[in-house]
N, C-alpha and C positions, 0 to 999 in steps of 0.2 A: 359833268354837264351832258345832258342828252340832246342830241341833234334831232330835230323833227324835219322830215322830208315828206312832201306830198307830191306824188307823181301827177303829171298833167295828161289830159286826154285819155287814150286807151292804154296807158302804161300802168304797170303793177310793180310795186317794190316788194322784193322777197328776201328774207334772211336765209342765207344758204345753210343747209343742214351740215353738221359736222360729219366728215367721212366715217364710214364704218371702221372700227378697229379690230373686229373679230369676224371671221366667217361663220356661216351657219353650223359648221362642224366643230367650231371652237378654236380654230387656228388664228392666232393674233397676226394682224397685218401691220408691218412697220410703216412709219410715216414716209420713209423714203421709197416705198413700193409704188406709190401712185401720186402723181403731181396734178392729176385732173380734178377739177372741182366737182362737187356733187351736183346732180341734176334735180335735186329735191330741196324744198325749203318751205318755210312758213310765211304766209302773206302778212306783211306789216302795214301796207297802205295801198289803196287803189285810186286810180284817177277818176275823173268825173264823167267818163263816157258811158252812155246807155248800153254799149256793146259788152261791157265787162260782166261776166257771169259768176266770178269768184268773189269771196268775201274775206275781209280781214280775219286772221286767225286760222284759216284753212291751210292744210299742208298740200302742196301741189308738186307736180313734176313738170319741168320745162325743157325745151330743146337744148341739146348739148352745147351748141355754139351760139345760142340766142342771148340777147340782152347785153347790157353794159355793166361790167363789174365795178363796184364801188366799195369803199370802206366807210362805215358810219360808226363813230366811237370805237374804232379799231376792230370792228366785227364785219365779216364779209357779207355783202349784199349784192343783189343783181336787180337791175330795172329791166323788165321785159315788156314787150307788147302783149296785149291780151291774147292774140292768136298764137304766141309762142308757148303758151301754157298748154300742155298736152294731156294732163290728167289731174284729177283730185284724188288724194290718198286718204282713205278712211280707215 
């Protein structure tokens, strides 16, 4: 069963990207090497505020300690304020 969550106001729901498992030079990174979450993810839903400039489906970067971490259907997500989104990744 899929849970549907719609953020309110100027909040944005982001599915956190899986951490990189290999460096650019080809070295594999073990899971135990980093406990920090990724600062990048795909937008799943946006609130109803006119201030929001991002759209569902875009990949964005957000502040390191921004937002509220939640699990939806056992997948890591974060709900952040619109102003905590710092870049759109293309």
